[in-house]
Backbone as JSON, one array per atom type, in Angstrom:
{
  "sequence": "MQDSVFTLHNLLFGIYPYICLSVFFIGSWLRFDREQYGWKADSTQLLSKPWMRIASNFFHYGVIGIFGGHAVGLLTPHFVFSAIMGDVAHQWLAIVGGSIFGLCALFGGTILLFRRFGNPRISLTSRFADKFTIFWVMLTLILGLLTIPTSLHHATMLDAKAVTSLVYWVQSIVYLYPSPQFIESIDLIFKLHLLAGMTVFLIFPFTRLVHIWSMPFGYLARAYQIVRTKRLKYQEINRYDLGKTPEL",
  "N": [[-13.12, -20.35, -3.78], [-12.78, -21.43, -7.23], [-14.85, -23.91, -8.93], [-13.33, -25.83, -10.3], [-10.7, -26.79, -8.82], [-8.01, -27.51, -9.15], [-6.73, -26.02, -11.19], [-4.14, -24.31, -13.01], [-4.05, -21.6, -12.47], [-5.48, -21.39, -10.04], [-3.84, -22.94, -8.39], [-1.51, -21.42, -8.36], [-2.32, -18.92, -7.36], [-4.03, -19.44, -5.32], [-3.19, -21.48, -3.66], [-0.36, -21.54, -3.63], [0.34, -19.02, -2.38], [-0.11, -19.6, 0.37], [1.72, -21.62, 0.84], [4.1, -20.17, 0.56], [3.81, -18.27, 2.64], [3.67, -19.94, 4.87], [6.2, -21.17, 4.89], [7.67, -18.86, 5.2], [7.0, -17.83, 7.81], [7.26, -20.07, 9.59], [9.78, -21.06, 8.84], [11.4, -18.81, 9.4], [11.14, -18.66, 12.17], [12.26, -21.14, 12.97], [14.87, -20.83, 12.05], [15.76, -18.68, 13.59], [15.67, -19.88, 16.03], [17.49, -21.98, 15.84], [19.77, -21.23, 14.39], [21.19, -18.79, 15.18], [23.65, -17.6, 14.9], [23.92, -17.19, 12.25], [22.17, -15.2, 11.75], [22.22, -12.48, 10.35], [23.27, -9.64, 8.37], [25.58, -9.72, 6.89], [27.48, -7.65, 5.95], [29.22, -6.07, 3.25], [30.82, -3.9, 3.29], [33.38, -3.56, 4.35], [34.95, -4.82, 2.51], [34.69, -3.41, 0.15], [34.29, -0.08, -0.23], [33.57, 2.13, -1.96], [30.73, 3.77, -3.26], [29.08, 2.26, -1.7], [27.62, 3.21, 0.58], [25.78, 5.16, -0.44], [24.41, 3.59, -2.29], [23.29, 1.58, -0.67], [21.64, 3.12, 1.03], [19.77, 4.32, -0.77], [18.62, 1.98, -1.83], [17.55, 0.63, 0.45], [15.81, 2.54, 1.64], [14.09, 2.89, -0.5], [12.98, 0.27, -0.79], [11.74, -0.03, 1.71], [9.82, 1.99, 1.53], [8.31, 0.99, -0.63], [7.38, -1.46, 0.42], [5.87, -0.51, 2.61], [3.95, 1.0, 1.24], [2.67, -1.02, -0.28], [1.63, -2.56, 1.82], [-0.16, -0.8, 3.14], [-1.8, -0.01, 0.99], [-2.89, -2.42, 0.0], [-3.85, -3.9, 2.16], [-5.55, -2.32, 3.63], [-8.96, -2.03, 4.37], [-11.45, -1.87, 1.79], [-13.63, -0.12, 2.1], [-12.63, 1.81, 3.79], [-10.69, 3.17, 2.27], [-12.44, 4.09, 0.32], [-13.85, 6.02, 1.69], [-12.03, 8.0, 1.85], [-10.8, 8.5, -0.65], [-11.4, 8.04, -4.19], [-11.46, 5.03, -6.27], [-9.92, 5.37, -8.59], [-8.28, 7.52, -7.89], [-6.91, 6.26, -5.86], [-5.48, 4.44, -7.4], [-3.84, 6.2, -8.86], [-2.34, 7.25, -6.78], [-0.92, 4.97, -6.02], [0.58, 4.62, -8.34], [2.21, 6.95, -8.45], [3.57, 6.89, -5.94], [4.73, 4.32, -6.1], [6.4, 4.68, -8.31], [8.26, 6.62, -7.44], [9.52, 5.5, -5.09], [10.19, 3.06, -6.19], [12.04, 3.67, -8.24], [14.08, 4.76, -6.71], [14.88, 2.48, -5.24], [15.64, 0.92, -7.41], [17.86, 2.31, -8.44], [19.75, 2.18, -6.27], [19.78, -0.61, -5.89], [20.73, -1.59, -8.33], [23.4, -0.8, -8.32], [24.27, -2.28, -6.09], [23.84, -4.84, -7.08], [25.67, -5.03, -9.22], [28.0, -4.72, -7.75], [27.96, -7.05, -6.25], [28.22, -9.09, -8.16], [30.2, -8.17, -9.9], [32.44, -7.16, -8.55], [35.47, -8.53, -7.72], [36.43, -9.29, -5.12], [34.13, -9.22, -3.51], [32.45, -10.93, -4.88], [33.77, -13.42, -4.72], [33.64, -13.97, -2.01], [30.98, -14.26, -1.57], [28.04, -16.14, -0.97], [26.01, -18.55, -2.76], [23.36, -18.11, -2.12], [23.4, -15.4, -1.41], [23.9, -14.07, -3.84], [21.75, -14.98, -5.37], [19.63, -13.89, -3.95], [19.82, -11.01, -4.18], [19.57, -10.88, -6.92], [16.97, -11.95, -7.32], [15.33, -10.23, -5.85], [15.76, -7.86, -7.24], [14.71, -8.6, -9.71], [12.01, -8.91, -9.02], [11.49, -6.27, -8.32], [11.89, -4.93, -10.76], [9.88, -6.1, -12.32], [7.73, -5.08, -10.92], [8.0, -2.33, -11.48], [7.52, -2.44, -14.18], [4.82, -2.79, -14.24], [3.79, -0.29, -14.05], [3.41, 1.28, -16.52], [1.17, -0.12, -17.56], [-0.66, 0.3, -15.48], [-0.85, 3.08, -15.66], [-2.14, 3.33, -18.13], [-4.62, 2.16, -17.49], [-5.46, 3.96, -15.51], [-5.68, 6.41, -16.89], [-7.79, 5.79, -18.47], [-9.74, 5.78, -16.64], [-10.2, 3.41, -15.33], [-10.3, 1.38, -12.7], [-10.25, -1.26, -12.13], [-8.2, -3.16, -11.96], [-6.6, -2.5, -9.68], [-8.48, -2.65, -7.6], [-9.18, -5.33, -7.82], [-6.79, -6.59, -7.12], [-6.6, -5.75, -4.45], [-8.85, -7.01, -3.3], [-8.15, -9.67, -3.74], [-5.72, -10.01, -2.26], [-6.65, -9.49, 0.34], [-8.45, -11.57, 0.59], [-6.73, -13.73, 0.79], [-5.42, -13.12, 3.19], [-7.57, -13.2, 4.97], [-8.06, -15.86, 5.0], [-9.73, -16.92, 3.1], [-9.35, -17.85, 0.29], [-9.54, -16.41, -2.9], [-8.89, -16.7, -5.86], [-10.13, -16.05, -8.22], [-10.59, -13.37, -8.35], [-8.4, -12.1, -9.53], [-8.15, -13.23, -11.96], [-8.56, -12.17, -14.5], [-6.81, -10.05, -14.75], [-3.99, -8.15, -16.02], [-1.13, -9.84, -17.48], [1.41, -9.0, -16.59], [1.01, -8.1, -14.01], [0.43, -10.49, -12.7], [2.86, -11.87, -12.99], [4.5, -10.25, -11.45], [3.3, -10.62, -8.94], [3.81, -13.36, -8.51], [6.62, -13.39, -8.42], [6.98, -11.74, -6.19], [5.74, -13.24, -4.14], [7.47, -15.38, -4.08], [9.7, -14.23, -2.96], [9.02, -14.21, -0.25], [9.1, -16.95, 0.11], [11.82, -17.7, -0.14], [12.89, -16.26, 1.85], [13.53, -17.18, 4.66], [15.9, -18.58, 4.28], [17.97, -16.99, 3.58], [19.97, -13.93, 3.73], [17.99, -12.14, 4.17], [16.61, -12.42, 6.51], [17.49, -10.62, 8.38], [15.8, -8.51, 8.34], [13.8, -8.89, 10.19], [15.02, -8.01, 12.45], [15.1, -5.25, 12.52], [16.2, -2.13, 13.72], [14.1, -0.78, 15.47], [14.07, 0.28, 17.98], [15.86, 2.36, 18.04], [14.47, 4.6, 17.3], [13.14, 5.52, 19.53], [15.12, 5.82, 21.34], [17.24, 7.58, 23.64], [19.11, 10.52, 22.82], [22.55, 10.33, 21.97], [25.47, 11.94, 22.82], [28.31, 12.44, 21.08], [31.67, 13.06, 21.21], [34.66, 13.93, 19.63], [38.0, 13.28, 20.54], [40.79, 15.12, 20.31], [44.27, 15.36, 20.15], [46.2, 18.1, 20.88], [49.04, 19.38, 19.61], [51.73, 21.27, 20.69], [54.05, 23.61, 19.54], [57.43, 23.18, 20.33], [60.17, 24.86, 21.56], [63.35, 24.26, 20.43], [65.61, 25.17, 21.75], [64.79, 25.4, 24.35], [64.66, 22.77, 25.09], [67.24, 22.03, 25.7], [67.82, 23.3, 28.02], [68.68, 23.47, 31.47], [66.61, 22.46, 34.03], [65.4, 24.75, 36.44], [66.19, 24.76, 39.88]],
  "CA": [[-12.35, -20.81, -4.93], [-13.58, -21.91, -8.32], [-15.2, -25.34, -8.83], [-12.17, -26.59, -10.74], [-9.69, -26.33, -7.88], [-6.64, -27.79, -9.54], [-6.25, -25.3, -12.37], [-2.85, -23.68, -12.76], [-4.3, -20.29, -11.86], [-5.85, -21.59, -8.64], [-2.68, -23.43, -7.66], [-0.53, -20.34, -8.21], [-2.83, -17.77, -6.63], [-4.89, -19.85, -4.24], [-2.47, -22.41, -2.78], [1.03, -21.12, -3.52], [0.55, -17.99, -1.35], [-0.05, -20.18, 1.71], [3.0, -22.31, 0.94], [5.13, -19.15, 0.79], [3.64, -17.67, 3.97], [4.0, -20.96, 5.88], [7.67, -21.27, 4.92], [8.16, -17.57, 5.69], [6.87, -17.7, 9.28], [7.84, -21.23, 10.29], [11.21, -21.09, 8.55], [12.07, -17.74, 10.14], [11.16, -19.04, 13.59], [13.22, -22.22, 13.14], [16.24, -20.33, 11.86], [16.1, -17.88, 14.76], [15.82, -20.79, 17.17], [18.57, -22.95, 15.67], [20.95, -20.7, 13.7], [21.27, -17.36, 15.45], [24.94, -17.08, 14.43], [23.75, -16.79, 10.85], [21.11, -14.18, 11.69], [22.94, -11.24, 10.12], [23.19, -9.14, 7.0], [26.85, -9.96, 6.21], [27.83, -6.44, 5.2], [30.43, -6.14, 2.43], [31.42, -2.57, 3.25], [34.8, -3.65, 4.63], [35.62, -5.33, 1.32], [34.67, -2.39, -0.89], [33.48, 1.03, 0.27], [33.03, 3.07, -2.93], [29.33, 3.72, -3.63], [28.32, 1.36, -0.84], [26.67, 3.92, 1.45], [24.7, 5.76, -1.21], [23.61, 2.52, -2.88], [22.53, 0.93, 0.39], [20.59, 4.02, 1.49], [18.73, 4.41, -1.8], [17.94, 0.7, -1.94], [16.77, 0.3, 1.64], [14.69, 3.47, 1.77], [13.13, 2.57, -1.55], [12.28, -0.97, -0.48], [10.86, 0.23, 2.86], [8.67, 2.73, 1.01], [7.5, 0.09, -1.44], [6.7, -2.4, 1.3], [4.85, 0.22, 3.34], [2.87, 1.33, 0.31], [1.91, -2.23, -0.56], [0.9, -2.97, 3.02], [-1.3, 0.11, 3.36], [-2.7, 0.0, -0.16], [-3.54, -3.7, -0.26], [-4.46, -4.48, 3.35], [-6.59, -1.44, 4.16], [-10.29, -2.38, 3.82], [-11.86, -1.01, 0.68], [-14.55, 0.93, 2.53], [-11.84, 2.87, 4.4], [-10.16, 3.98, 1.17], [-13.55, 4.74, -0.36], [-14.24, 7.2, 2.47], [-10.97, 9.02, 1.71], [-10.58, 8.79, -2.06], [-11.98, 7.09, -5.12], [-10.58, 3.96, -6.72], [-8.97, 5.89, -9.57], [-7.29, 8.29, -7.12], [-6.09, 5.23, -5.2], [-4.55, 3.91, -8.39], [-2.85, 7.24, -9.15], [-1.44, 7.31, -5.62], [-0.03, 3.82, -6.12], [1.5, 4.85, -9.46], [3.19, 7.97, -8.09], [4.41, 6.37, -4.86], [5.52, 3.19, -6.6], [7.43, 5.18, -9.22], [9.3, 7.3, -6.68], [10.28, 4.56, -4.27], [10.73, 2.01, -7.06], [13.24, 4.17, -8.92], [15.13, 4.86, -5.69], [15.37, 1.12, -4.99], [16.3, 0.45, -8.63], [19.18, 2.95, -8.51], [20.63, 1.57, -5.29], [19.88, -2.05, -6.1], [21.57, -1.86, -9.5], [24.79, -0.69, -7.86], [24.55, -3.43, -5.23], [23.88, -6.03, -7.93], [26.94, -5.05, -9.94], [29.06, -4.97, -6.76], [27.92, -8.46, -5.84], [28.67, -9.97, -9.24], [31.33, -7.64, -10.65], [33.61, -6.92, -7.72], [36.06, -9.86, -7.46], [36.52, -9.6, -3.68], [32.79, -9.47, -2.99], [31.91, -12.1, -5.57], [34.41, -14.63, -4.21], [33.23, -14.22, -0.62], [29.52, -14.35, -1.52], [27.42, -17.45, -1.15], [25.02, -18.6, -3.82], [22.13, -17.49, -1.62], [23.56, -13.95, -1.45], [23.75, -13.62, -5.22], [20.39, -15.25, -5.83], [18.72, -12.98, -3.26], [19.81, -9.7, -4.81], [19.04, -11.06, -8.27], [15.51, -12.16, -7.31], [14.7, -9.0, -5.37], [15.79, -6.9, -8.34], [13.75, -9.07, -10.71], [10.69, -8.55, -8.51], [11.38, -4.82, -8.4], [11.75, -4.54, -12.17], [8.52, -6.49, -12.73], [6.81, -4.12, -10.33], [8.09, -1.08, -12.25], [6.91, -2.68, -15.49], [3.36, -2.7, -14.13], [3.37, 1.11, -14.02], [2.78, 1.69, -17.79], [-0.18, -0.7, -17.65], [-1.5, 1.02, -14.52], [-1.1, 4.4, -16.23], [-3.16, 3.17, -19.16], [-5.91, 1.96, -16.82], [-5.85, 5.18, -14.8], [-6.12, 7.42, -17.85], [-9.1, 5.34, -18.96], [-10.61, 5.77, -15.45], [-10.5, 2.01, -15.05], [-9.59, 0.97, -11.49], [-10.59, -2.66, -11.86], [-7.01, -3.94, -11.61], [-6.18, -2.24, -8.3], [-9.49, -3.19, -6.68], [-9.09, -6.79, -7.87], [-5.62, -6.97, -6.32], [-6.95, -5.54, -3.03], [-9.77, -8.07, -2.88], [-7.44, -10.96, -3.72], [-4.8, -10.04, -1.12], [-7.42, -9.59, 1.57], [-9.03, -12.92, 0.67], [-5.66, -14.59, 1.28], [-5.19, -12.8, 4.6], [-8.74, -13.63, 5.74], [-8.14, -17.32, 4.86], [-10.8, -17.29, 2.18], [-8.68, -17.57, -0.99], [-10.43, -16.19, -4.05], [-8.04, -16.35, -7.0], [-10.92, -15.57, -9.35], [-10.55, -11.9, -8.38], [-7.32, -11.6, -10.4], [-8.03, -14.12, -13.13], [-8.6, -11.42, -15.75], [-5.89, -8.91, -14.76], [-2.9, -8.25, -17.0], [-0.11, -10.83, -17.16], [2.54, -8.41, -15.89], [0.67, -8.08, -12.58], [0.55, -11.86, -12.19], [4.29, -12.19, -12.87], [5.01, -9.51, -10.28], [2.79, -11.29, -7.75], [4.53, -14.63, -8.32], [7.98, -13.07, -7.97], [6.89, -11.22, -4.83], [5.45, -14.34, -3.22], [8.67, -16.2, -3.98], [10.59, -13.57, -2.0], [8.66, -14.74, 1.07], [9.48, -18.35, 0.15], [13.27, -17.84, 0.05], [13.26, -15.37, 2.96], [14.2, -17.77, 5.84], [17.14, -19.25, 3.92], [18.89, -15.98, 3.06], [20.29, -12.82, 4.62], [16.81, -11.31, 4.35], [16.06, -12.55, 7.86], [17.87, -9.48, 9.22], [14.69, -7.55, 8.35], [13.09, -9.08, 11.45], [15.77, -7.35, 13.52], [15.23, -3.81, 12.25], [16.4, -1.44, 15.01], [13.05, 0.2, 15.75], [14.35, 0.89, 19.26], [16.62, 3.59, 17.85], [13.56, 5.73, 17.14], [12.74, 6.0, 20.85], [16.28, 5.87, 22.22], [17.72, 8.92, 23.94], [20.25, 10.95, 22.0], [23.89, 10.16, 22.51], [26.38, 12.98, 22.37], [29.62, 11.85, 20.8], [32.69, 14.08, 20.96], [35.98, 13.4, 19.26], [39.09, 13.8, 21.35], [41.96, 15.34, 19.46], [45.44, 15.86, 20.86], [46.76, 19.32, 20.31], [50.49, 19.42, 19.77], [52.28, 22.62, 20.71], [55.43, 23.69, 19.07], [58.39, 23.28, 21.42], [61.42, 25.5, 21.15], [64.46, 23.32, 20.62], [66.55, 25.73, 22.72], [64.28, 25.1, 25.68], [64.89, 21.38, 25.41], [68.58, 21.88, 26.24], [67.97, 24.03, 29.28], [68.63, 22.72, 32.73], [65.5, 22.96, 34.82], [65.78, 25.5, 37.62], [65.87, 24.11, 41.15]],
  "C": [[-13.3, -21.29, -6.03], [-13.85, -23.41, -8.15], [-14.02, -26.22, -9.23], [-10.96, -26.12, -9.94], [-8.28, -26.44, -8.45], [-6.28, -27.22, -10.91], [-4.93, -24.62, -12.0], [-3.04, -22.34, -12.05], [-4.62, -20.44, -10.38], [-4.68, -22.1, -7.8], [-1.7, -22.3, -7.37], [-1.03, -19.22, -7.3], [-3.84, -18.13, -5.54], [-4.2, -20.74, -3.21], [-1.02, -21.96, -2.56], [1.25, -20.0, -2.49], [0.66, -18.57, 0.06], [1.22, -21.01, 1.91], [4.1, -21.31, 1.27], [5.02, -18.57, 2.19], [3.99, -18.67, 5.08], [5.5, -21.1, 6.02], [8.25, -20.0, 5.52], [8.13, -17.51, 7.21], [7.54, -18.86, 10.01], [9.34, -21.3, 10.07], [11.97, -20.02, 9.3], [12.19, -18.09, 11.61], [12.2, -20.13, 13.85], [14.66, -21.71, 12.99], [16.66, -19.49, 13.06], [16.38, -18.77, 15.96], [17.09, -21.63, 17.06], [19.85, -22.34, 15.1], [21.1, -19.2, 13.94], [22.61, -16.77, 15.02], [24.86, -16.65, 12.97], [22.7, -15.73, 10.64], [21.77, -12.81, 11.55], [22.86, -10.87, 8.65], [24.47, -9.38, 6.21], [27.25, -8.78, 5.32], [29.15, -6.63, 4.45], [31.17, -4.81, 2.4], [32.92, -2.61, 3.52], [35.59, -4.1, 3.4], [35.7, -4.27, 0.21], [33.73, -1.27, -0.46], [32.9, 1.95, -0.8], [31.59, 2.78, -3.33], [28.47, 2.89, -2.69], [27.24, 2.1, -0.05], [25.5, 4.48, 0.66], [23.8, 4.69, -1.82], [22.73, 1.85, -1.83], [21.39, 1.81, 0.88], [19.44, 4.12, 0.49], [17.92, 3.11, -1.87], [17.03, 0.43, -0.75], [15.59, 1.24, 1.84], [13.63, 3.22, 0.7], [12.32, 1.34, -1.25], [11.32, -0.77, 0.7], [9.62, 1.0, 2.4], [7.74, 1.86, 0.18], [6.7, -0.87, -0.56], [5.58, -1.71, 2.09], [3.67, 0.58, 2.47], [2.02, 0.13, -0.04], [1.05, -2.64, 0.63], [-0.34, -2.11, 3.24], [-2.31, 0.0, 2.21], [-3.49, -1.28, -0.36], [-4.27, -4.27, 0.95], [-5.52, -3.59, 3.99], [-7.94, -1.82, 3.56], [-10.77, -1.37, 2.8], [-12.76, 0.14, 1.13], [-13.81, 2.08, 3.2], [-11.26, 3.78, 3.31], [-11.28, 4.73, 0.46], [-14.0, 6.0, 0.36], [-13.24, 8.33, 2.3], [-10.8, 9.45, 0.26], [-11.25, 7.74, -2.92], [-10.97, 6.05, -5.56], [-9.54, 4.44, -7.72], [-7.88, 6.72, -8.88], [-6.36, 7.35, -6.37], [-5.05, 4.68, -6.16], [-3.47, 4.93, -8.74], [-1.85, 7.37, -8.0], [-0.44, 6.17, -5.65], [0.99, 4.01, -7.23], [2.6, 5.82, -9.06], [4.14, 7.45, -7.01], [5.29, 5.23, -5.31], [6.64, 3.63, -7.52], [8.59, 5.79, -8.44], [10.17, 6.31, -5.91], [10.89, 3.44, -5.12], [11.99, 2.44, -7.77], [14.39, 4.34, -7.94], [15.75, 3.48, -5.43], [16.1, 0.57, -6.21], [17.7, 1.02, -8.75], [20.15, 2.28, -7.53], [20.84, 0.09, -5.53], [20.75, -2.41, -7.29], [23.05, -1.79, -9.13], [25.16, -1.9, -7.01], [24.66, -4.72, -6.04], [25.2, -6.14, -8.66], [28.11, -5.26, -8.98], [29.13, -6.45, -6.44], [28.49, -9.37, -6.9], [29.96, -9.49, -9.9], [32.58, -7.37, -9.85], [34.23, -8.26, -7.32], [36.09, -10.23, -5.98], [35.16, -9.97, -3.12], [32.22, -10.74, -3.61], [32.48, -13.4, -5.0], [33.97, -14.97, -2.79], [31.71, -14.34, -0.47], [29.06, -15.79, -1.7], [26.42, -17.38, -2.3], [23.74, -17.91, -3.39], [22.21, -15.97, -1.66], [23.32, -13.41, -2.86], [22.33, -13.84, -5.72], [19.41, -14.26, -5.2], [18.66, -11.62, -3.94], [19.27, -9.78, -6.23], [17.52, -11.14, -8.25], [14.77, -10.92, -6.82], [14.67, -7.96, -6.48], [14.84, -7.31, -9.46], [12.33, -8.7, -10.29], [10.46, -7.06, -8.63], [11.14, -4.37, -9.84], [10.36, -4.91, -12.69], [7.49, -5.54, -12.16], [6.81, -2.8, -11.08], [7.45, -1.24, -13.63], [5.39, -2.69, -15.44], [2.88, -1.26, -14.23], [2.79, 1.58, -15.36], [1.37, 1.14, -17.96], [-1.13, 0.01, -16.7], [-1.82, 2.42, -15.03], [-2.19, 4.35, -17.29], [-4.54, 3.0, -18.52], [-6.39, 3.25, -16.15], [-6.34, 6.27, -15.75], [-7.47, 7.06, -18.46], [-10.14, 5.31, -17.84], [-11.09, 4.38, -15.11], [-9.67, 1.56, -13.85], [-9.85, -0.49, -11.14], [-9.38, -3.46, -11.38], [-6.64, -3.75, -10.14], [-7.2, -2.78, -7.3], [-9.46, -4.72, -6.67], [-7.92, -7.3, -7.04], [-5.91, -6.82, -4.82], [-7.83, -6.67, -2.54], [-9.06, -9.41, -2.79], [-6.52, -11.06, -2.51], [-5.57, -10.21, 0.18], [-8.1, -10.94, 1.71], [-7.99, -13.92, 1.16], [-5.45, -14.39, 2.77], [-6.34, -13.3, 5.47], [-9.0, -15.13, 5.62], [-9.36, -17.76, 4.06], [-10.29, -17.02, 0.76], [-9.65, -17.5, -2.15], [-9.6, -15.76, -5.25], [-8.81, -15.84, -8.2], [-10.92, -14.05, -9.45], [-9.51, -11.39, -9.37], [-7.16, -12.46, -11.65], [-7.92, -13.33, -14.43], [-7.65, -10.22, -15.77], [-4.74, -9.18, -15.72], [-1.8, -9.2, -16.51], [1.03, -10.25, -16.34], [2.26, -8.33, -14.39], [0.83, -9.47, -11.97], [2.02, -12.26, -12.03], [4.9, -11.49, -11.66], [4.54, -10.17, -8.98], [3.55, -12.58, -7.47], [5.95, -14.37, -7.83], [7.96, -12.57, -6.53], [6.61, -12.3, -3.81], [6.68, -15.22, -3.03], [9.71, -15.57, -3.07], [10.3, -14.07, -0.59], [9.1, -16.2, 1.21], [10.97, -18.52, 0.45], [13.75, -17.08, 1.28], [14.03, -16.07, 4.08], [15.57, -18.34, 5.54], [18.22, -18.27, 3.45], [19.17, -14.92, 4.12], [19.09, -11.91, 4.87], [16.23, -11.39, 5.76], [16.44, -11.38, 8.76], [16.78, -8.42, 9.26], [13.89, -7.66, 9.64], [13.75, -8.3, 12.58], [15.99, -5.87, 13.25], [15.27, -3.05, 13.58], [15.36, -0.36, 15.28], [13.3, 0.92, 17.08], [15.12, 2.2, 19.15], [15.71, 4.81, 17.75], [13.18, 6.34, 18.48], [13.91, 6.14, 21.81], [16.73, 7.31, 22.45], [18.94, 9.25, 23.08], [21.55, 10.69, 22.74], [24.8, 11.24, 21.93], [27.77, 12.38, 22.25], [30.59, 12.99, 20.46], [34.0, 13.4, 20.61], [37.05, 14.06, 20.11], [40.32, 13.91, 20.48], [43.09, 15.94, 20.29], [45.99, 17.08, 20.14], [48.26, 19.39, 20.62], [50.95, 20.87, 19.7], [53.73, 22.58, 20.23], [56.37, 23.93, 20.24], [59.69, 23.87, 20.88], [62.58, 24.55, 21.45], [65.47, 23.84, 21.66], [66.11, 25.41, 24.14], [64.55, 23.65, 26.1], [66.26, 21.17, 26.06], [68.8, 22.57, 27.56], [67.93, 23.1, 30.47], [67.51, 23.28, 33.58], [66.01, 23.62, 36.09], [65.31, 24.78, 38.87], [65.25, 25.11, 42.1]]
}
């Protein structure tokens, strides 16, 4: 860390990440231990079905792609990426992948946001935490998409300083050697996106987001189940036959 520890930059990017991660892990564990009845996603599909499936699929697949891209791109050691591609190519990969998955999540999330606030049945049965969660996740997503024009400018100028600075900063947090000076000179939009993203981890244990811990990975290895529908076939009955006396 820098000599002047208690600067706003150091507090936000050197101390705040550990506050968010501590609340994220400890809070999730406590909620699972004490409030398992609330460990659910609280689906609203029964209240309103139109657009629900397509919106949910686009949003979830987009978010999963974004999270996976961030995890691989930011946590992979720099020397590993350097052996595969250059820093500028790394930045272009992040731009393309982030654009595709980000737009998918934006499309689905926008529908879910309007359902949550605009549908009277869903709005009345939603808690404050439900509305705040979708709002904050969408805010974080939009800030992430707004970083793309800046990243495009850097990439066209063959300047990969921003992406390498973010990689070094994230890994310094993970390795418990916080070095906020790595991102001190990056563009403001990146810092806003980082703060919004870290806050998602902060609110995580207190919202429906905890259902992410229970993702059904077991379905990937589960044996196939064959499901057949049973339909009754009605045959036309001759009314004349109904009046006949059965033969003895």
